[in-house]
N, C-alpha and C positions, 0 to 999 in steps of 0.2 A: 201363773200356773199353780203355785202353792195355795193362793187364796181360793181359787175355784175348787181345788181338791177339798179344802176345809169346808166350803159351802155344802158340797154334796155329802160329806161325812156328817155334818150337823143335821141335814134333812133326813138322812138314813136313821140316825139315832132317835129323832123325834117320832118317826112313824113306826119304829120297831115295836113299841108297846101296843099300839093299835092293832098291829098284825098279830101279836101274841094273843090279844083279847079275842079276836075273831077266830083264831085257831082253837082257843079253849072252848068256845061255844059249840064248835063242831064235834068235840070229843064226847063220847058216851058218858052218861052220868056216873057209871061205876068207875070209869077211868078217872073222872074228876075227883071222886071220893078218895081214890088211892093215891092221887098225886096232888097234895095240898098246894104245892108251889104253882102248878098249872091252874088249879082252881082259883087261887088268889089273883093271878094275873088275868084269868078269864072273867071274873066278876068285877074287876077294877077298871073303871073307865080312865082313859088318858087324861091327866089333869092339865087344865089350862090349855088344852089343844086349840079351843076356839079363840083363845087370847094370844095365839102365836104371833110374835112380833117379827113380821117379814122385814120391816125397815131395819131393825137391829141386826138381823142376820146379814142383810146385804151390806150394811156399814162395816160389820166385822170382817166379812169376806173381802170387801174392798181394802180394808186396812191391812189384812194379812197378805193380800196380793201385792200391795205397795211394799210391805215389809220384805216379802220374798224377793220381789224384783230388786229392791235396794241391796239385799244381801248378795244376790247374784252379781250385780254390777260391782259391788265392793270387792268380792273375791276375784272377779275378772281383772279389776284394776290392780289388786295386789299381785296377781300373777304376772301382769304386764310389767309392773315395777321391778319385780324380781328378775324378769328376763333382761330388762335394761341394765340393772345392776350387775348381772353376770357378764353382759357385754362390756361394761366399763372395766370390770376386773380383768377381762382378757386383754383389753387395750392397754391398761395401765401395767399389766404384768409382762408386756413385751420387753425382752432383754435389751438394755442399752449397749449394743455392740457396734463397733465401727467408729469411724471418725476420720478427720483429715490426715493425710500423709504426704510426704515428699520424698520420693525414692528415685533410683536410677534404673532405667530399663536395660534390656540386653544389648541395645545399640549405643549405650552411653548417654542417653538423653534423660534430662530431669523430667519426671512425671509426677503429677499429683492426683489425688482422688477425683478432682474435678474433670480430669481428662477422660474419665470413663463414665461420666454421667450421660444419661439418655438411653442406656442399655442396662439390663440386669448384669451385675458382676458376680462371677462365680470364682471364689478365691480359695486357694489352698496354700498353706504354709509348709515348707519342707526344706530340703537341702540336696544338692546335686550328688553328693557322695553317699546318699542313703542306699543301703544295699538291697532292700526288698519292699518295704512299706510304701515309700514315696513313688517308686515306679508303678506299683499296683494301683495306688490311689490316682495317679495321673492318667493311667490307662482307663480307669473307671471314669474319670472326668471326661476323657475323650469320647467315651461311649455315650455319656449323658448329653454332651454337646451335639453329637450326631443325631441322637434321638429327638432332642428339642428342635434342632434345625429342620429335621424332616417334618415335624408336626406344626411348627409356627414360624419357621424362618430363623434367621440369624439374630436372635434376641439376646443371646448370652455372650458376655465378654469374659473369657477365662483369664485368671491372673495367678501366677505362681510367685509367691514372696519367699525369698530365702531367709532362713533363720541361722545361716552360717556365713555371714558376710566376710569373714576372715578368709575363707577359701573360695567363696562364690563371687568372683569378679563378673562384670557384665559379659565378657567373652566366654567365660565358663558357663554362665547361665544360658547364653545364646545357643551354645552347642547342645546343652542338655535339653532344653525345651523343644528343640527342633524334632526330637524323636516322637513327640506326642500329638500336637495339633498346630496347624498353621496360624490360627488366631491367638494362640496362647502367648501372653505377654509375661516376660520374666522380670522381676523387680528385686533389686538388692540395694545396698547403700551402707553408710557408716553405722556402726553398732548402736549408737544412741538413737538413730532414726528407726532402726529395726526394733529396738526395745520399745519405742513409743508406739509403733503400729501394732506390735504384738500385745501390748498392754490394752490398747483400744479394743482389740478383738478377743481379749482374754486368752491369748495363746501362750502356753508354757513352752519354754525351751531351755536347755542346759548349755552352759558354756564350758570349754575345756579348762581344767584346773591349771594346766601348764600352758602359758601363753605361747611358748615356743614349740609346742607339740603340733604337728600337722597331720598326725594319724589318729583320729578320734571319731566317735559317733556322737551325734546330737540327739538327745532325747527330747521329743516335742509332742504337742497335741496333734491328734490325727483327725482333723475336722475340715469339712468344706463349708464355706459360708455363702449364702445367697443374699445379695443386696439388691434393692430395687433401683430403678433408674435415677432416683434422687439420692442414692447412697444410704438408704435406711435399711436396717436389718429385716429380712423376711423369714429366713429359716436356716438351719444348719443340718448337715448330714455327717454322721459318724462312720467309722470303718465298717460297722455291721450292716449298712445299707448297700444294696446292690445298685448297679447302674440303672436298671429298669425301675426300681423302687424310688430312687432319687429323682429320676426324670418324671 
């Protein structure tokens, strides 16, 4: 396309002077006398018109056409490369969250991350004596699960992991999670295992300064994590997301 355009532009410029000469001959003599520029063009014959090199023009047009096509494909290729590079950045930029764990469920059974493979896991870290935030977030989790169940079936496995293992025994966790959803699995365990799983998910939580104190609050991250059926991180949802937005 660029070469064809150049070809017609060259043809137009070569014939322009001939057109001006013909126009000058049609003008009255008086007009030609008062307009020396027109007179000069009117009396001047186009030079070398008969020796016009068609072959040269065609070669030049073909060369420019090839050049234009080459530039077009070059820029298209560069655009595609940038798109692939952007996709790589997105893949590489995925947070490395999650990992293996071995905890105790609400019935006293040892459970590992592999027990929940095959379904998307929806994980929340909290504690049973949380006065307001944890109940609100678990209620939101229940709403999300119901919405997803209605849309695609039971593809989500909800998990509650305690960050207060000192007070959250399996029996306490069992009583607590019964308020929210029948499929919700509660997990607790020794403090070293809780610290390990929290580190894997980058969850912050505070521990009481006095080990003998039983009346305290635990400051912790307020995030729900979505993991795929292979246990790989998919997304997270903070406190600012509603149930409908998360679903």
